[in-house]
ROSE-4610 file (N, C-alpha, C; in Angstrom, 1 decimal, always signed):
// ROSE-4610
residu = [M/M/M/S/S/S/A/A/A/L/L/L/P/P/P/Q/Q/Q/A/A/A/P/P/P/A/A/A/A/A/A/I/I/I/D/D/D/H/H/H/L/L/L/Q/Q/Q/S/S/S/L/L/L/F/F/F/L/L/L/Y/Y/Y/N/N/N/G/G/G/V/V/V/L/L/L/P/P/P/N/N/N/M/M/M/I/I/I/T/T/T/R/R/R/W/W/W/K/K/K/Y/Y/Y/E/E/E/G/G/G/A/A/A/L/L/L/E/E/E/L/L/L/T/T/T/D/D/D/I/I/I/M/M/M/A/A/A/Q/Q/Q/W/W/W/G/G/G/S/S/S/R/R/R/Y/Y/Y/S/S/S/H/H/H/V/V/V/P/P/P/N/N/N/T/T/T/Y/Y/Y/D/D/D/F/F/F/V/V/V/T/T/T/T/T/T/I/I/I/P/P/P/C/C/C/H/H/H/W/W/W/R/R/R/R/R/R/R/R/R/F/F/F/L/L/L/R/R/R/G/G/G/F/F/F/D/D/D/H/H/H/T/T/T/R/R/R/S/S/S/L/L/L/A/A/A/T/T/T/S/S/S/L/L/L/A/A/A/A/A/A/R/R/R/K/K/K/V/V/V/I/I/I/M/M/M/K/K/K/P/P/P/T/T/T/Q/Q/Q/L/L/L/L/L/L/K/K/K/H/H/H/S/S/S/R/R/R/A/A/A/L/L/L/P/P/P/Y/Y/Y/Q/Q/Q/H/H/H/L/L/L/Q/Q/Q/D/D/D/V/V/V/R/R/R/E/E/E/R/R/R/R/R/R/I/I/I/D/D/D/D/D/D/D/D/D/H/H/H/F/F/F/R/R/R/T/T/T/T/T/T/W/W/W/P/P/P/L/L/L/D/D/D/G/G/G/A/A/A/R/R/R/V/V/V/L/L/L/I/I/I/I/I/I/D/D/D/D/D/D/V/V/V/V/V/V/T/T/T/S/S/S/G/G/G/T/T/T/T/T/T/L/L/L/S/S/S/A/A/A/A/A/A/A/A/A/T/T/T/A/A/A/L/L/L/R/R/R/A/A/A/A/A/A/G/G/G/A/A/A/I/I/I/E/E/E/V/V/V/D/D/D/A/A/A/F/F/F/T/T/T/L/L/L/A/A/A/N/N/N/A/A/A/Q/Q/Q/P/P/P/G/G/G/L/L/L/H/H/H/Y/Y/Y/C/C/C/L/L/L/R/R/R/L/L/L/E/E/E/R/R/R/G/G/G]
num = [1/1/1/2/2/2/3/3/3/4/4/4/5/5/5/6/6/6/7/7/7/8/8/8/9/9/9/10/10/10/11/11/11/12/12/12/13/13/13/14/14/14/15/15/15/16/16/16/17/17/17/18/18/18/19/19/19/20/20/20/21/21/21/22/22/22/23/23/23/24/24/24/25/25/25/26/26/26/27/27/27/28/28/28/29/29/29/30/30/30/31/31/31/32/32/32/33/33/33/34/34/34/35/35/35/36/36/36/37/37/37/38/38/38/39/39/39/40/40/40/41/41/41/42/42/42/43/43/43/44/44/44/45/45/45/46/46/46/47/47/47/48/48/48/49/49/49/50/50/50/51/51/51/52/52/52/53/53/53/54/54/54/55/55/55/56/56/56/57/57/57/58/58/58/59/59/59/60/60/60/61/61/61/62/62/62/63/63/63/64/64/64/65/65/65/66/66/66/67/67/67/68/68/68/69/69/69/70/70/70/71/71/71/72/72/72/73/73/73/74/74/74/75/75/75/76/76/76/77/77/77/78/78/78/79/79/79/80/80/80/81/81/81/82/82/82/83/83/83/84/84/84/85/85/85/86/86/86/87/87/87/88/88/88/89/89/89/90/90/90/91/91/91/92/92/92/93/93/93/94/94/94/95/95/95/96/96/96/97/97/97/98/98/98/99/99/99/100/100/100/101/101/101/102/102/102/103/103/103/104/104/104/105/105/105/106/106/106/107/107/107/108/108/108/109/109/109/110/110/110/111/111/111/112/112/112/113/113/113/114/114/114/115/115/115/116/116/116/117/117/117/118/118/118/119/119/119/120/120/120/121/121/121/122/122/122/123/123/123/124/124/124/125/125/125/126/126/126/127/127/127/128/128/128/129/129/129/130/130/130/131/131/131/132/132/132/133/133/133/134/134/134/135/135/135/136/136/136/137/137/137/138/138/138/139/139/139/140/140/140/141/141/141/142/142/142/143/143/143/144/144/144/145/145/145/146/146/146/147/147/147/148/148/148/149/149/149/150/150/150/151/151/151/152/152/152/153/153/153/154/154/154/155/155/155/156/156/156/157/157/157/158/158/158/159/159/159/160/160/160/161/161/161/162/162/162/163/163/163/164/164/164/165/165/165/166/166/166/167/167/167/168/168/168/169/169/169/170/170/170/171/171/171/172/172/172/173/173/173/174/174/174/175/175/175/176/176/176/177/177/177/178/178/178/179/179/179/180/180/180/181/181/181/182/182/182]
x = [-36.8/-35.7/-34.5/-34.0/-32.9/-31.6/-30.6/-29.3/-28.6/-27.7/-27.0/-26.0/-25.9/-24.9/-23.5/-22.7/-21.4/-20.4/-19.1/-18.1/-18.0/-17.6/-17.5/-16.5/-16.7/-15.8/-14.3/-13.4/-12.0/-11.6/-12.6/-12.3/-12.6/-11.6/-11.7/-12.6/-12.4/-13.1/-13.4/-14.7/-15.1/-15.6/-15.1/-15.6/-16.1/-17.3/-17.9/-18.4/-18.2/-18.6/-20.1/-20.8/-22.2/-22.9/-24.2/-25.1/-25.2/-25.2/-25.3/-26.7/-27.1/-28.5/-28.5/-29.7/-29.8/-29.1/-28.3/-27.5/-26.2/-25.8/-24.5/-24.3/-25.2/-25.0/-24.8/-25.5/-25.3/-24.0/-23.6/-22.3/-21.1/-21.2/-20.1/-20.1/-21.3/-21.4/-20.7/-21.0/-20.4/-18.9/-18.4/-17.0/-16.3/-16.9/-16.3/-16.4/-17.5/-17.8/-17.7/-17.9/-18.0/-16.8/-15.8/-14.6/-14.7/-15.6/-15.8/-14.8/-13.5/-12.4/-12.4/-13.1/-13.2/-13.9/-14.6/-15.3/-14.4/-13.2/-12.2/-11.9/-11.6/-11.2/-12.3/-13.5/-14.7/-14.9/-14.7/-14.9/-13.8/-12.5/-11.4/-11.6/-12.2/-12.5/-13.5/-14.5/-15.5/-14.7/-13.8/-13.0/-12.2/-11.6/-10.8/-11.7/-12.9/-13.8/-14.6/-15.0/-15.9/-15.3/-14.1/-13.6/-12.8/-12.6/-11.8/-10.8/-9.8/-8.9/-7.7/-7.4/-6.2/-4.9/-3.8/-2.6/-1.7/-2.2/-1.5/-1.3/-1.5/-1.4/+0.0/+0.5/+1.8/+1.7/+0.5/+0.2/-1.2/-1.4/-2.7/-2.7/-3.7/-3.8/-5.2/-5.4/-6.7/-7.1/-8.4/-8.9/-8.6/-7.7/-7.2/-8.3/-8.3/-9.0/-8.3/-9.0/-8.4/-7.8/-6.7/-6.0/-6.9/-7.7/-8.6/-9.6/-10.2/-11.1/-10.3/-9.1/-8.3/-8.0/-7.7/-7.4/-8.7/-9.8/-11.1/-11.5/-11.3/-11.7/-10.7/-9.4/-8.4/-7.8/-8.3/-7.8/-8.3/-7.7/-8.2/-8.8/-10.1/-10.9/-10.5/-10.3/-10.0/-8.6/-7.7/-6.3/-6.3/-7.0/-7.1/-7.7/-8.7/-9.3/-8.2/-7.5/-6.6/-5.4/-5.0/-3.9/-4.4/-5.6/-6.1/-6.3/-6.8/-6.9/-5.5/-4.5/-3.1/-2.6/-2.9/-2.5/-3.1/-4.3/-5.0/-4.6/-3.7/-3.2/-4.2/-5.2/-6.2/-5.6/-4.9/-4.2/-2.8/-1.9/-0.6/-0.7/+0.4/+0.5/+0.2/-0.7/-1.1/+0.0/+0.1/+1.0/+0.2/+0.4/-0.4/+0.0/-0.7/-0.4/-1.2/-2.2/-3.1/-3.1/-3.2/-3.3/-4.4/-5.0/-6.0/-5.4/-5.9/-5.3/-6.1/-7.2/-8.0/-9.0/-9.7/-10.6/-11.7/-12.0/-13.1/-14.4/-15.4/-16.7/-17.3/-18.2/-18.9/-19.9/-19.6/-20.4/-21.7/-21.5/-22.7/-23.8/-23.5/-24.6/-25.3/-24.9/-25.5/-26.3/-27.4/-28.1/-27.2/-27.4/-26.5/-26.3/-27.4/-27.4/-26.6/-26.4/-25.7/-24.2/-23.7/-22.3/-21.4/-20.4/-19.4/-18.0/-17.0/-15.6/-14.9/-14.2/-13.4/-12.4/-12.2/-11.2/-9.8/-9.5/-8.1/-8.1/-9.1/-9.1/-7.9/-7.6/-6.5/-5.2/-4.1/-2.8/-2.1/-1.1/-0.4/+0.9/+1.5/+2.8/+4.0/+3.8/+4.9/+4.4/+5.3/+4.8/+4.5/+3.5/+3.0/+3.1/+4.1/+4.2/+4.0/+2.9/+2.6/+2.1/+1.8/+1.4/-0.1/-0.4/-1.7/-2.0/-3.1/-3.4/-4.8/-4.9/-6.1/-6.4/-7.6/-8.0/-8.9/-8.7/-9.6/-10.4/-11.7/-12.6/-13.7/-14.4/-15.5/-16.7/-17.3/-18.6/-18.5/-19.1/-19.3/-20.8/-21.1/-22.5/-22.7/-22.1/-22.3/-21.1/-19.9/-18.7/-17.8/-18.2/-17.5/-16.1/-16.0/-14.7/-13.7/-14.2/-13.4/-13.0/-13.9/-13.6/-12.5/-12.6/-11.6/-10.2/-10.2/-9.0/-8.4/-9.2/-8.7/-8.2/-8.8/-8.3/-6.9/-6.7/-5.4/-4.3/-4.7/-3.8/-3.4/-4.4/-4.2/-3.3/-3.6/-2.7/-1.3/-1.0/+0.3/+0.9/+0.1/+0.7/+0.1/-0.8/-1.4/-2.1/-1.9/-2.6/-3.9/-4.0/-5.2/-5.5/-6.7/-7.2/-8.4/-8.3/-9.5/-9.8/-11.0/-11.4/-12.1/-11.9/-12.5/-13.2/-14.5/-15.2/-15.9/-16.2/-17.0/-18.5/-19.0/-20.4/-20.6/-21.7/-22.1/-23.5/-23.8/-25.2/-26.0/-25.5/-26.3/-27.4/-28.6/-29.7/-29.5/-30.0/-30.0/-28.7/-27.9/-26.6/-26.6/-25.8/-25.7/-24.3/-24.1/-22.7/-21.8/-20.5/-19.4/-19.5/-19.9/-20.1/-18.8/-18.7/-17.5/-18.1/-17.8/-18.3/-17.2/-17.5/-16.5/-16.8/-15.8/-16.0/-16.8/-17.9/-18.7/-18.4]
y = [-61.0/-61.5/-60.6/-60.0/-59.1/-59.9/-59.2/-59.9/-59.9/-60.9/-61.0/-59.8/-59.2/-58.1/-58.6/-57.6/-57.9/-57.1/-57.5/-56.7/-55.3/-54.3/-53.0/-53.0/-52.1/-52.0/-51.9/-52.6/-52.7/-53.6/-54.2/-55.1/-56.5/-57.4/-58.8/-59.6/-59.6/-60.4/-59.5/-59.6/-58.9/-59.9/-59.9/-60.7/-59.8/-60.0/-59.2/-60.2/-59.9/-60.8/-60.9/-59.7/-59.6/-58.6/-58.8/-57.8/-56.6/-55.4/-54.2/-54.0/-54.7/-54.5/-54.9/-54.9/-55.2/-54.3/-54.9/-54.0/-53.6/-54.2/-53.9/-52.4/-51.7/-50.3/-49.4/-49.7/-48.9/-49.2/-50.5/-50.9/-50.2/-50.2/-49.6/-48.1/-47.5/-46.1/-45.7/-46.5/-46.2/-46.4/-47.4/-47.6/-46.5/-46.2/-45.3/-43.8/-43.4/-42.0/-41.6/-42.6/-42.3/-42.8/-43.4/-43.9/-45.1/-46.0/-47.2/-48.2/-47.9/-48.8/-50.2/-50.5/-51.8/-52.7/-52.2/-53.0/-53.5/-52.9/-53.3/-54.8/-55.2/-56.6/-57.5/-57.1/-58.0/-58.2/-57.1/-57.3/-58.1/-57.9/-58.7/-60.2/-60.5/-61.8/-62.5/-61.7/-62.2/-62.5/-61.6/-61.8/-63.1/-63.4/-64.6/-65.8/-65.7/-66.8/-67.1/-66.1/-66.3/-66.0/-65.4/-65.0/-66.1/-66.0/-67.0/-66.2/-65.5/-64.7/-65.5/-65.7/-66.4/-65.6/-66.3/-65.7/-65.5/-65.2/-65.1/-63.7/-62.7/-61.3/-60.8/-59.9/-59.3/-58.1/-57.5/-56.4/-56.4/-56.0/-55.7/-54.2/-53.5/-52.1/-51.7/-50.5/-50.0/-48.8/-48.6/-47.3/-46.3/-45.4/-44.5/-43.5/-43.1/-42.0/-40.8/-39.8/-38.5/-37.9/-37.2/-36.8/-35.9/-35.1/-34.3/-35.1/-36.1/-37.0/-37.8/-38.3/-39.0/-38.1/-36.9/-35.9/-35.7/-35.5/-35.3/-36.5/-37.7/-39.0/-39.5/-39.1/-39.6/-41.0/-41.5/-42.8/-43.1/-44.0/-44.5/-45.8/-45.9/-47.1/-48.3/-48.1/-49.2/-49.7/-48.8/-49.2/-50.0/-49.6/-50.3/-51.7/-51.8/-53.1/-54.0/-53.5/-54.3/-54.7/-53.8/-54.2/-55.3/-55.2/-56.3/-57.6/-57.5/-58.7/-59.4/-58.5/-59.0/-59.7/-59.1/-59.7/-61.1/-61.3/-62.6/-63.5/-63.1/-63.9/-64.1/-63.3/-63.4/-62.8/-61.7/-61.1/-60.8/-60.4/-59.9/-58.5/-58.0/-56.7/-55.7/-54.7/-53.8/-52.8/-52.4/-51.4/-50.3/-49.0/-47.9/-47.6/-48.1/-47.9/-46.7/-46.3/-45.3/-44.0/-42.9/-41.6/-40.8/-39.9/-39.1/-37.9/-37.6/-36.4/-35.2/-35.3/-34.2/-34.8/-34.0/-34.5/-35.3/-36.4/-37.3/-36.8/-36.7/-36.2/-37.2/-36.7/-37.5/-38.4/-39.6/-40.5/-40.9/-41.1/-41.6/-40.6/-39.3/-38.3/-38.2/-38.9/-38.9/-40.2/-40.0/-41.2/-42.1/-43.4/-44.3/-44.1/-43.6/-43.4/-42.1/-41.2/-39.9/-40.0/-41.1/-41.2/-41.2/-40.4/-40.3/-40.0/-40.7/-40.4/-40.4/-39.4/-39.4/-40.5/-41.1/-42.1/-41.7/-40.4/-39.9/-39.4/-39.8/-39.4/-39.9/-41.2/-41.8/-41.8/-41.7/-41.9/-42.9/-43.6/-44.7/-44.2/-44.9/-44.5/-45.0/-46.1/-46.6/-47.5/-47.9/-48.7/-50.1/-50.8/-52.1/-53.1/-53.0/-53.8/-55.3/-55.8/-57.2/-57.7/-56.8/-57.1/-57.5/-58.4/-58.8/-58.1/-57.3/-56.4/-56.7/-56.7/-56.8/-55.5/-54.9/-53.7/-54.0/-53.4/-53.6/-52.3/-52.5/-51.3/-51.8/-50.9/-51.3/-51.7/-50.9/-51.2/-50.8/-51.7/-51.3/-51.0/-49.8/-49.4/-49.3/-48.4/-48.3/-48.8/-48.9/-49.4/-48.3/-47.1/-46.0/-45.8/-45.9/-45.8/-46.9/-48.1/-49.3/-49.2/-48.8/-48.7/-47.7/-46.5/-45.5/-45.9/-46.6/-47.1/-48.2/-49.1/-50.2/-49.6/-48.6/-47.9/-47.4/-46.7/-46.2/-47.3/-48.4/-49.5/-50.1/-50.3/-50.8/-49.9/-48.6/-47.6/-47.7/-48.1/-48.3/-49.6/-50.5/-51.8/-53.0/-52.9/-54.1/-54.9/-56.2/-57.1/-57.7/-57.7/-58.2/-57.3/-56.9/-56.1/-56.8/-57.3/-57.8/-56.9/-57.1/-56.3/-57.2/-56.8/-57.4/-56.3/-56.5/-55.6/-56.3/-55.6/-56.1/-56.4/-55.4/-55.5/-55.0/-55.5/-55.1/-54.6/-53.4/-52.9/-53.2/-53.9/-54.3/-55.3/-55.0/-56.0/-57.3/-58.3/-59.7/-60.4/-59.9/-60.5/-61.1/-62.0/-62.6/-62.6/-63.0/-62.9/-63.8/-63.5/-64.4/-64.6/-63.6/-63.7/-63.4/-63.9/-63.6/-63.4/-62.2/-61.8/-61.7/-62.2/-62.1/-60.9/-60.3/-59.2/-59.8/-59.1/-59.6/-59.2]
z = [+6.3/+7.2/+7.1/+8.1/+8.0/+8.0/+7.4/+7.3/+8.6/+8.8/+10.1/+10.2/+11.4/+11.5/+11.1/+10.6/+10.2/+11.1/+11.0/+11.7/+11.0/+11.8/+11.1/+10.0/+9.1/+7.9/+8.4/+7.6/+7.9/+9.0/+9.7/+10.8/+10.2/+10.3/+9.8/+10.7/+12.0/+13.0/+14.2/+14.7/+15.9/+16.9/+18.1/+19.2/+20.3/+20.6/+21.7/+22.8/+24.1/+25.1/+25.3/+25.3/+25.6/+24.7/+24.7/+24.1/+25.1/+24.6/+25.4/+25.8/+26.8/+27.4/+28.8/+29.4/+30.8/+31.7/+32.7/+33.6/+33.0/+31.9/+31.4/+31.0/+30.3/+30.0/+31.3/+32.3/+33.6/+34.2/+34.1/+34.7/+33.9/+32.6/+31.8/+31.9/+32.1/+32.3/+33.7/+34.7/+36.0/+35.9/+35.2/+35.1/+34.3/+33.1/+32.2/+32.6/+33.1/+33.3/+34.8/+35.7/+37.1/+37.9/+37.2/+37.8/+38.7/+38.4/+39.2/+38.8/+39.1/+38.6/+39.1/+40.2/+40.7/+39.7/+38.8/+37.7/+36.7/+36.5/+35.5/+35.7/+36.9/+37.1/+36.9/+37.2/+37.0/+35.5/+34.7/+33.3/+32.7/+33.2/+32.7/+33.1/+34.3/+34.7/+33.7/+33.3/+32.3/+31.0/+30.6/+29.4/+29.4/+30.6/+30.7/+30.8/+31.2/+31.3/+30.0/+29.3/+28.1/+26.7/+26.7/+25.4/+24.7/+23.4/+22.7/+21.8/+22.4/+21.7/+21.3/+20.0/+19.7/+20.1/+20.3/+20.6/+19.4/+18.3/+17.1/+16.6/+17.5/+17.1/+17.3/+16.4/+16.6/+17.6/+17.6/+18.5/+19.0/+20.2/+20.8/+21.1/+20.7/+21.0/+21.5/+21.9/+22.4/+21.6/+21.6/+21.2/+22.3/+22.0/+23.1/+23.5/+24.8/+25.3/+24.8/+24.3/+24.0/+25.3/+25.2/+26.4/+27.3/+26.7/+27.5/+28.3/+27.7/+28.4/+29.5/+29.2/+30.1/+31.3/+31.1/+32.1/+33.0/+32.4/+33.2/+34.0/+33.4/+34.0/+35.0/+34.7/+35.6/+35.2/+34.1/+33.6/+32.2/+31.6/+30.2/+30.4/+30.4/+30.7/+29.8/+28.5/+27.6/+27.9/+28.1/+28.4/+29.7/+30.7/+32.0/+31.8/+30.9/+30.6/+30.0/+28.9/+28.2/+29.1/+30.0/+30.9/+31.9/+32.3/+33.2/+32.5/+31.2/+30.4/+30.2/+30.0/+29.8/+31.1/+32.2/+33.5/+33.7/+33.1/+33.2/+32.0/+31.2/+30.1/+29.0/+28.9/+27.8/+26.5/+26.7/+25.5/+25.9/+24.9/+25.2/+25.8/+26.3/+26.9/+25.7/+26.0/+24.9/+24.6/+23.3/+22.8/+22.3/+22.6/+22.1/+20.7/+19.7/+18.3/+17.7/+18.4/+17.8/+18.6/+17.9/+18.5/+17.8/+18.5/+17.9/+17.2/+16.0/+15.3/+15.7/+16.4/+16.9/+17.9/+18.6/+19.6/+19.0/+19.6/+19.1/+19.5/+18.6/+19.0/+19.9/+20.8/+21.8/+21.0/+20.7/+20.0/+20.8/+22.1/+22.9/+23.0/+22.6/+22.7/+21.3/+20.4/+19.0/+18.8/+18.0/+17.5/+16.7/+16.8/+16.2/+14.7/+14.0/+12.6/+12.2/+13.2/+13.0/+13.3/+13.8/+14.3/+13.1/+13.1/+12.1/+12.7/+12.2/+12.5/+11.2/+10.8/+9.6/+9.6/+8.4/+8.2/+8.6/+8.6/+8.9/+10.4/+11.2/+12.6/+13.4/+13.3/+14.0/+13.2/+13.9/+13.2/+14.0/+13.4/+14.1/+14.6/+15.5/+16.1/+15.4/+14.6/+13.8/+12.7/+11.7/+10.7/+11.2/+10.5/+10.9/+9.8/+9.0/+7.8/+8.1/+7.5/+7.6/+9.0/+9.9/+11.2/+11.3/+12.3/+12.7/+14.0/+14.0/+15.2/+15.7/+17.1/+17.8/+18.5/+18.2/+18.9/+20.0/+21.2/+22.3/+22.5/+22.7/+22.9/+23.9/+24.5/+25.5/+24.8/+23.9/+23.3/+21.8/+21.0/+19.6/+19.4/+19.0/+18.8/+17.3/+16.6/+15.2/+14.4/+15.1/+14.5/+13.9/+14.0/+13.3/+14.0/+15.3/+15.9/+15.5/+15.6/+15.2/+13.8/+12.9/+11.5/+11.2/+11.8/+11.7/+12.2/+13.3/+13.9/+13.0/+12.5/+11.6/+10.3/+9.8/+8.6/+8.8/+9.9/+10.2/+10.3/+11.0/+11.1/+9.8/+8.9/+7.6/+6.8/+6.9/+6.1/+6.6/+7.8/+8.3/+8.0/+7.3/+6.8/+7.5/+8.4/+9.0/+8.0/+8.0/+7.0/+7.6/+8.9/+9.5/+10.8/+10.9/+12.1/+12.6/+13.8/+14.5/+15.7/+16.3/+17.4/+18.5/+19.7/+20.9/+21.7/+22.0/+22.9/+24.0/+25.0/+26.1/+25.6/+24.9/+24.5/+23.0/+22.5/+21.1/+21.2/+20.7/+20.8/+19.6/+18.7/+17.5/+17.9/+17.5/+17.9/+17.2/+17.9/+17.3/+17.6/+18.4/+18.7/+20.2/+20.5/+21.8/+22.3/+23.5/+24.1/+23.4/+23.5/+23.0/+21.5/+20.8/+19.4/+18.6/+17.5/+16.6/+15.2/+14.7/+13.4/+12.4/+11.2/+10.1/+9.3/+8.6/+7.7/+6.5/+6.1/+5.0/+3.7]
């Protein structure tokens, strides 16, 4: 019997709406890489209907799109999602707390076991002494991006770092799940 999946390292709680299967991967690909921005509001509507995000965070932030990718795509998909979730009162208005220190490797092109992001990849925009932070991302596959982001937030003083994603690619999980750090 395999152990239950756990939240990525440095993440206290992870909530994902759905398992990353069926039509969802194609939908997220169209939204993220093909600019199907009309899907943002549909996904935010799912978030308002199915999520259980407490309103006890000092900050809500997103995994930022690197500026080169944002330029090529014409938008930051995760920022758009967070803004739409905030408009629906699911979360507070996002604050950009994280910046890339260098270009992020294309994780989706690598096998899940080969994905790596250095712990010093992200830097924060200001001190977070004693803050509780929620990170918004689209999909958690291996957890490396969320772990690197949470490490940066903790180094800046955050005492709790939780994450919310649309989907989770870890097998054996179901929608609207909440994982505790193990």
